[in-house]
C-alpha positions as CSV (number, residue, x, y, z in Angstrom):
1,M,-5.2,25.8,-10.4
2,S,-3.1,28.1,-8.2
3,S,-5.9,30.6,-7.6
4,G,-8.0,30.8,-4.4
5,A,-11.1,29.8,-6.4
6,S,-9.3,26.8,-7.8
7,V,-8.2,25.6,-4.4
8,T,-11.7,26.1,-3.2
9,A,-13.0,23.9,-6.0
10,V,-10.4,21.3,-5.3
11,R,-11.4,21.3,-1.6
12,E,-15.0,20.6,-2.6
13,G,-13.9,17.9,-4.9
14,L,-11.8,16.3,-2.1
15,E,-14.9,16.1,0.1
16,H,-16.7,14.2,-2.7
17,H,-13.7,11.9,-2.9
18,L,-13.8,11.3,0.9
19,A,-17.5,10.7,1.0
20,K,-17.2,8.0,-1.7
21,R,-14.3,6.3,0.2
22,E,-16.2,6.5,3.5
23,R,-19.3,4.9,2.1
24,A,-17.3,2.1,0.5
25,A,-15.2,1.5,3.7
26,L,-18.3,1.3,5.9
27,D,-19.9,-1.1,3.5
28,L,-16.9,-3.3,3.3
29,F,-15.6,-3.4,6.8
30,G,-18.9,-3.1,8.5
31,A,-20.3,-6.1,6.6
32,R,-17.2,-8.3,6.7
33,A,-15.6,-7.6,10.1
34,D,-16.5,-11.0,11.4
35,D,-15.1,-12.7,8.3
36,I,-11.9,-10.7,8.4
37,A,-11.4,-11.7,12.1
38,A,-12.0,-15.4,11.2
39,L,-9.6,-15.1,8.3
40,C,-6.8,-13.7,10.5
41,H,-7.2,-16.8,12.7
42,R,-7.1,-19.1,9.7
43,M,-4.0,-17.4,8.3
44,A,-2.2,-17.6,11.7
45,E,-2.9,-21.3,11.8
46,R,-1.3,-21.7,8.4
47,F,1.8,-19.7,9.4
48,A,2.0,-21.8,12.6
49,R,2.4,-24.9,10.4
50,D,5.2,-23.2,8.4
51,G,2.9,-22.1,5.6
52,R,3.8,-19.1,3.5
53,L,1.9,-16.2,2.1
54,I,2.1,-16.2,-1.7
55,A,0.7,-13.1,-3.4
56,A,-0.1,-13.1,-7.1
57,G,-1.2,-10.4,-9.6
58,L,-0.9,-9.5,-13.3
59,S,-1.5,-5.9,-14.0
60,P,1.0,-3.2,-13.1
61,A,-1.2,-1.8,-10.3
62,A,-1.9,-5.3,-9.0
63,R,1.9,-6.1,-9.0
64,S,2.4,-3.1,-6.7
65,D,0.0,-4.7,-4.2
66,V,1.8,-8.1,-4.6
67,R,5.1,-6.5,-3.7
68,H,3.6,-4.4,-0.9
69,V,1.9,-7.2,1.0
70,S,5.0,-9.4,0.6
71,V,7.3,-6.8,2.2
72,E,4.8,-6.1,5.0
73,F,4.9,-9.8,6.1
74,V,8.6,-10.4,5.6
75,H,9.8,-7.1,7.0
76,P,7.4,-6.1,9.9
77,V,7.6,-2.4,10.7
78,I,6.3,-2.9,14.2
79,V,9.1,-3.7,16.7
80,G,8.7,-7.1,18.3
81,K,6.6,-8.7,15.5
82,R,7.9,-11.8,13.8
83,A,8.9,-11.9,10.2
84,L,6.5,-14.2,8.3
85,P,7.4,-15.9,5.0
86,A,5.8,-14.2,2.0
87,L,6.7,-14.0,-1.7
88,G,5.2,-12.4,-4.8
89,L,4.4,-13.9,-8.2
90,A,3.7,-11.5,-11.0
91,G,4.4,-13.7,-14.1
92,E,8.0,-12.7,-14.5
93,S,9.1,-16.3,-15.1
94,G,6.0,-17.5,-16.9
95,S,2.3,-17.6,-16.3
96,V,1.1,-17.1,-12.8
97,T,-0.7,-20.4,-13.0
98,R,2.6,-22.2,-13.8
99,E,4.4,-20.3,-11.1
100,L,1.8,-21.3,-8.5
101,D,1.9,-24.9,-9.7
102,L,5.6,-25.0,-9.1
103,V,5.7,-23.1,-5.8
104,C,2.4,-23.6,-3.9
105,E,2.3,-26.1,-1.0
106,A,-0.6,-27.4,1.1
107,H,-0.2,-25.1,4.1
108,D,0.3,-21.9,2.1
109,I,-2.0,-18.9,1.8
110,V,-2.5,-17.6,-1.7
111,I,-3.8,-14.0,-2.1
112,A,-4.7,-12.8,-5.6
113,F,-4.8,-9.1,-6.6
114,G,-6.6,-7.9,-9.7
115,E,-9.7,-6.7,-11.4
116,P,-12.4,-9.1,-12.7
117,G,-11.0,-8.6,-16.2
118,D,-7.8,-10.3,-15.1
119,G,-10.0,-13.4,-14.5
120,P,-8.9,-16.4,-16.6
121,E,-5.2,-16.4,-15.6
122,L,-5.8,-15.7,-11.9
123,E,-8.8,-18.0,-11.7
124,A,-6.7,-20.8,-13.1
125,G,-3.9,-20.1,-10.6
126,L,-6.3,-20.0,-7.7
127,A,-7.8,-23.3,-8.8
128,V,-4.3,-24.9,-8.7
129,A,-3.8,-23.5,-5.2
130,R,-7.1,-24.8,-3.9
131,R,-6.4,-28.3,-5.3
132,R,-3.1,-28.2,-3.6
133,G,-4.8,-27.4,-0.3
134,A,-3.8,-23.8,0.1
135,L,-6.0,-21.2,1.7
136,T,-7.1,-18.8,-1.1
137,I,-8.1,-15.1,-0.9
138,A,-9.1,-12.7,-3.7
139,F,-10.4,-9.2,-4.1
140,A,-12.5,-10.0,-7.2
141,P,-14.8,-13.0,-8.0
142,L,-12.0,-15.3,-9.0
143,G,-13.0,-18.6,-7.3
144,A,-11.1,-18.0,-4.1
145,E,-12.3,-19.5,-0.8
146,W,-12.4,-16.0,0.7
147,T,-13.5,-13.2,-1.6
148,F,-13.6,-9.5,-0.6
149,V,-15.1,-7.2,-3.2
150,V,-14.7,-3.5,-2.5
151,P,-18.2,-1.9,-3.2
152,S,-17.1,0.8,-5.6
153,D,-16.9,1.3,-9.3
154,D,-13.7,3.5,-8.9
155,P,-10.5,1.4,-9.4
156,F,-8.6,3.8,-7.2
157,I,-11.0,3.3,-4.3
158,R,-11.0,-0.4,-4.8
159,Q,-7.2,-0.5,-4.6
160,E,-7.0,1.8,-1.5
161,L,-9.5,-0.2,0.5
162,T,-7.9,-3.4,-0.6
163,E,-4.6,-2.1,0.8
164,T,-6.3,-1.2,4.1
165,L,-7.7,-4.7,4.2
166,Y,-4.4,-6.5,3.7
167,H,-2.7,-4.2,6.1
168,V,-5.4,-5.2,8.7
169,L,-4.9,-8.8,7.9
170,W,-1.1,-8.4,8.5
171,E,-1.6,-6.5,11.7
172,L,-4.1,-8.8,13.3
173,V,-2.7,-12.1,12.2
174,H,-0.1,-11.4,14.9
175,V,-2.8,-11.3,17.6
176,F,-3.1,-15.1,17.4
177,F,0.6,-15.6,18.0
178,E,0.0,-13.8,21.3
179,H,-2.6,-16.5,22.0
180,R,-0.5,-19.5,21.0
181,G,-3.0,-22.0,22.4
182,L,-5.6,-21.0,19.8
183,L,-3.1,-22.2,17.1
184,E,-2.4,-25.4,18.9
185,G,-6.0,-26.6,19.6
186,R,-6.0,-25.5,23.2
187,T,-8.2,-23.0,25.1
188,E,-6.6,-21.5,28.2
189,R,-8.4,-19.2,30.7
190,R,-5.6,-16.7,31.4
191,G,-4.7,-13.2,30.5
192,H,-2.1,-12.3,27.9
193,D,0.5,-9.6,27.5
194,A,0.1,-8.2,24.1
195,G,3.7,-7.0,24.3
196,A,5.2,-4.4,22.0
197,A,2.2,-4.5,19.8
198,S,-0.3,-3.7,22.5
199,F,-1.2,-0.3,20.9
200,L,-2.6,-2.2,17.9
201,Y,-5.0,-4.3,19.9
202,P,-5.3,-2.9,23.4
203,F,-8.2,-5.2,24.5
204,L,-6.2,-8.4,24.4
205,A,-4.1,-8.3,27.5
206,E,-7.1,-8.5,29.7
207,R,-9.2,-11.2,28.0
208,E,-9.1,-14.9,28.5
209,D,-7.5,-17.1,25.8
210,N,-10.8,-18.2,24.3
211,L,-11.3,-18.2,20.6
212,D,-14.8,-16.6,20.6
213,S,-13.6,-13.7,22.9
214,V,-10.4,-13.2,20.9
215,L,-12.3,-13.1,17.6
216,A,-14.8,-10.6,19.1
217,D,-11.9,-8.4,20.0
218,V,-10.2,-8.7,16.6
219,R,-13.5,-7.8,15.0
220,E,-13.7,-4.6,17.0
221,S,-10.1,-3.9,16.1
222,V,-10.9,-4.3,12.4
223,L,-13.6,-1.7,12.7
224,M,-11.4,0.6,14.7
225,K,-8.6,0.4,12.1
226,A,-11.0,1.1,9.3
227,R,-12.2,4.2,11.1
228,E,-8.6,5.3,11.8
229,A,-7.7,4.8,8.1
230,H,-10.6,7.0,6.9
231,A,-9.8,9.7,9.5
232,L,-6.2,9.9,8.3
233,R,-7.2,10.0,4.7
234,A,-9.5,12.9,5.4
235,G,-6.9,14.7,7.4
236,T,-4.2,14.2,4.7
237,L,-6.5,15.5,1.9
238,R,-7.9,18.4,3.8
239,D,-4.6,19.6,5.3
240,G,-2.8,19.0,2.0
241,A,-5.4,20.5,-0.4
242,E,-3.3,23.5,-1.4
243,D,-0.1,21.5,-1.7
244,L,-1.9,18.9,-3.8
245,T,-3.4,21.6,-6.0
246,R,0.0,23.3,-6.6
247,A,1.8,20.0,-7.1
248,A,-0.8,19.0,-9.7
249,S,-0.3,22.3,-11.6
250,A,3.5,21.9,-11.5
251,L,3.4,18.3,-12.7
252,R,1.0,19.1,-15.5
253,A,3.2,22.0,-16.7
254,S,6.2,19.7,-16.6
255,L,4.5,17.0,-18.6
256,D,3.0,19.4,-21.1
257,S,6.5,20.8,-21.7
258,G,7.9,17.4,-22.5
259,G,9.0,16.5,-19.0
260,R,8.8,13.1,-17.3
261,L,7.8,12.0,-13.8
262,L,10.4,10.1,-11.8
263,A,9.2,8.3,-8.6
264,L,10.9,6.7,-5.7
265,G,10.6,5.3,-2.2
266,N,11.9,2.5,0.1
267,G,10.2,-0.7,1.2
268,G,6.4,-0.3,1.1
269,S,7.0,3.2,-0.3
270,A,8.8,1.6,-3.2
271,T,5.5,-0.1,-4.1
272,D,3.8,3.3,-3.9
273,S,6.4,4.4,-6.5
274,M,5.6,1.4,-8.6
275,D,1.8,2.1,-8.4
276,V,1.9,5.8,-9.1
277,V,4.1,5.1,-12.2
278,A,1.6,2.5,-13.3
279,D,-1.2,5.1,-12.9
280,F,0.6,7.7,-15.0
281,V,1.8,5.4,-17.8
282,G,-1.5,3.3,-18.0
283,P,-4.5,5.3,-16.7
284,P,-7.5,3.4,-15.5
285,P,-9.7,2.1,-18.3
286,G,-12.6,4.5,-19.1
287,S,-10.8,7.6,-17.5
288,G,-10.1,9.1,-20.9
289,W,-6.7,10.3,-19.6
290,P,-3.6,10.1,-21.7
291,G,-0.7,8.0,-20.7
292,R,2.1,10.1,-19.2
293,P,5.9,9.4,-19.3
294,A,7.0,8.1,-15.9
295,L,10.0,6.2,-14.5
296,D,10.1,4.1,-11.4
297,L,13.5,4.5,-9.9
298,C,12.9,1.4,-7.6
299,A,12.2,-1.0,-10.5
300,D,15.6,-2.2,-11.6
301,T,17.1,-4.3,-8.9
302,A,20.4,-4.6,-10.7
303,I,20.8,-0.8,-10.7
304,V,19.6,-0.4,-7.1
305,T,21.8,-3.2,-5.7
306,A,24.8,-2.2,-7.7
307,I,24.7,1.4,-6.4
308,A,24.0,0.2,-2.8
309,N,26.9,-2.3,-3.0
310,D,29.5,0.0,-4.7
311,I,28.6,3.4,-3.3
312,G,26.1,3.0,-0.4
313,P,22.3,2.7,0.0
314,E,21.9,6.4,0.5
315,A,22.9,6.9,-3.2
316,I,20.5,4.5,-4.8
317,F,18.1,7.2,-6.0
318,A,20.4,10.2,-6.3
319,R,22.7,8.3,-8.7
320,Q,19.6,7.5,-10.9
321,V,18.5,11.2,-10.8
322,I,21.9,12.1,-12.1
323,A,21.5,9.5,-14.9
324,H,17.8,10.3,-15.8
325,G,16.9,13.7,-14.4
326,R,16.6,16.6,-16.9
327,R,15.6,20.1,-16.2
328,G,11.9,20.3,-16.5
329,D,11.3,16.8,-15.2
330,A,9.4,16.1,-12.0
331,L,10.3,13.9,-9.0
332,L,7.7,12.4,-6.7
333,A,9.3,10.9,-3.5
334,F,7.5,8.8,-0.8
335,S,8.8,8.4,2.7
336,T,6.8,7.5,5.8
337,S,9.3,9.2,8.1
338,G,10.5,12.1,5.9
339,N,14.0,11.3,7.0
340,S,15.3,8.5,4.7
341,L,18.8,9.5,3.5
342,S,18.3,8.0,0.1
343,V,15.2,10.1,-0.4
344,L,16.8,13.3,1.0
345,D,19.8,12.9,-1.3
346,A,17.6,12.3,-4.3
347,L,15.5,15.4,-3.6
348,A,18.7,17.5,-3.2
349,E,20.1,16.2,-6.5
350,A,16.8,16.8,-8.2
351,R,16.8,20.4,-7.1
352,R,20.3,20.9,-8.3
353,R,19.2,19.7,-11.7
354,G,16.1,21.9,-12.0
355,L,13.4,19.2,-11.4
356,V,10.1,20.0,-9.9
357,T,10.0,18.1,-6.5
358,V,7.0,16.7,-4.7
359,A,7.2,14.7,-1.5
360,M,4.6,12.7,0.4
361,V,5.8,12.1,3.9
362,G,4.4,10.8,7.3
363,Y,5.0,11.5,11.0
364,D,5.5,15.3,11.3
365,G,7.1,15.5,7.8
366,G,10.6,14.9,9.1
367,R,13.5,16.7,7.5
368,V,11.8,16.9,4.2
369,A,9.2,19.3,5.7
370,A,11.3,20.9,8.3
371,E,14.1,21.9,5.9
372,Q,11.7,22.5,2.9
373,L,13.6,19.9,0.8
374,A,10.8,19.6,-1.8
375,D,8.8,22.3,-3.7
376,H,5.5,20.7,-2.6
377,V,5.1,18.6,0.5
378,V,2.0,16.6,1.5
379,V,2.2,15.4,5.2
380,T,0.2,12.6,6.6
381,R,0.4,13.2,10.4
382,S,0.6,9.8,11.9
383,Q,3.3,7.5,13.3
384,H,1.6,4.3,12.2
385,I,3.2,3.2,9.0
386,P,0.3,1.1,7.5
387,R,-2.2,4.0,8.0
388,I,0.4,6.5,6.5
389,Q,0.8,4.4,3.4
390,E,-3.0,4.0,3.0
391,A,-3.5,7.8,3.2
392,Q,-0.7,8.4,0.8
393,A,-2.3,6.1,-1.7
394,T,-5.4,8.2,-1.6
395,A,-3.3,11.4,-1.9
396,Y,-1.4,10.2,-5.0
397,H,-4.5,8.9,-6.6
398,V,-6.2,12.3,-6.1
399,L,-3.0,13.9,-7.4
400,R,-3.3,11.8,-10.6
401,E,-6.8,13.0,-11.1
402,L,-5.9,16.7,-10.4
403,V,-3.1,16.5,-13.0
404,E,-5.6,15.8,-15.7
405,A,-8.0,18.5,-14.3
406,A,-5.2,21.2,-14.3
407,A,-5.6,23.9,-16.9
């Protein structure tokens, strides 16, 4: 895997991966851009009536999306955007159907994550939500009012494009708060200042406050964001081919020698940690891959909050590396900035303890890349956090495949 020939073979494989993702993205966003724009308006109307987003999912991978979409809405990463109420249900306190029955209200939005095989439980939960009057969305045929099926037989691609879609929904819901009249049954012929978020939807400041024109602009923004997402995925994989190849070899050697994978990240990156651990412990059905030992250092809220409270938030991962890390293990760290102190301290502690270190970072790589704080660094060169996270999802899915291809 470390030879030039192997890297060349990996590069050829990456182009195949990219082509499959591009086809699926064009099919999904090209065909459903109008629907996505209309759904953004419907969701904004619900939020304007004090509705909440309720995300639900059952499988480990689906739960990572549940947590991810919730944190995006509650903790907006774009300055000036409002926090919108969202919560995740993943069956921790009983069946998802029962949880929805207790929690869901008429003005809410329920979004279900999962594969068709998760059907009965999610279908029952969505049926409860629809009877309650909630707006329902699903990414498999589960009886939702709005269904978006990613046209691919690859579960990794389905999850990646689902992530892009819910990021787009989150970004563009805010458009309609800039056009408040459209949420209050009024049409006003005046321009609007798109404010701090103007870079997300540059057309809006010059258009009249008319639903048809705003929906047309949002539709164009949906297509633009889909193109941007694919371009960044392509750039990340092409620029990071050698680092991904070497990281996969190092991870495989660690696992074959009895090591374990530890993963970590903050916020949305914590859900990437959750997802990559799910992919290693429980590979996709039909892949033929073995399960691999992996620990999510974001998973135990008691440990994370105890360390943050008693020592400080910068120690939440380093302290766990001290507890769990053994020479020969591997650490995979996610950071959109490359500068998170909790990530930097964990990488430093892992190195002291002889762990293989891999980092996936955004922007220009931050301190992680500049100071070479990890053995293998994959950089996604963007300052737009949702796009960074989408490209990183592709990168760690490809890494998972390369681990099993490593000799």
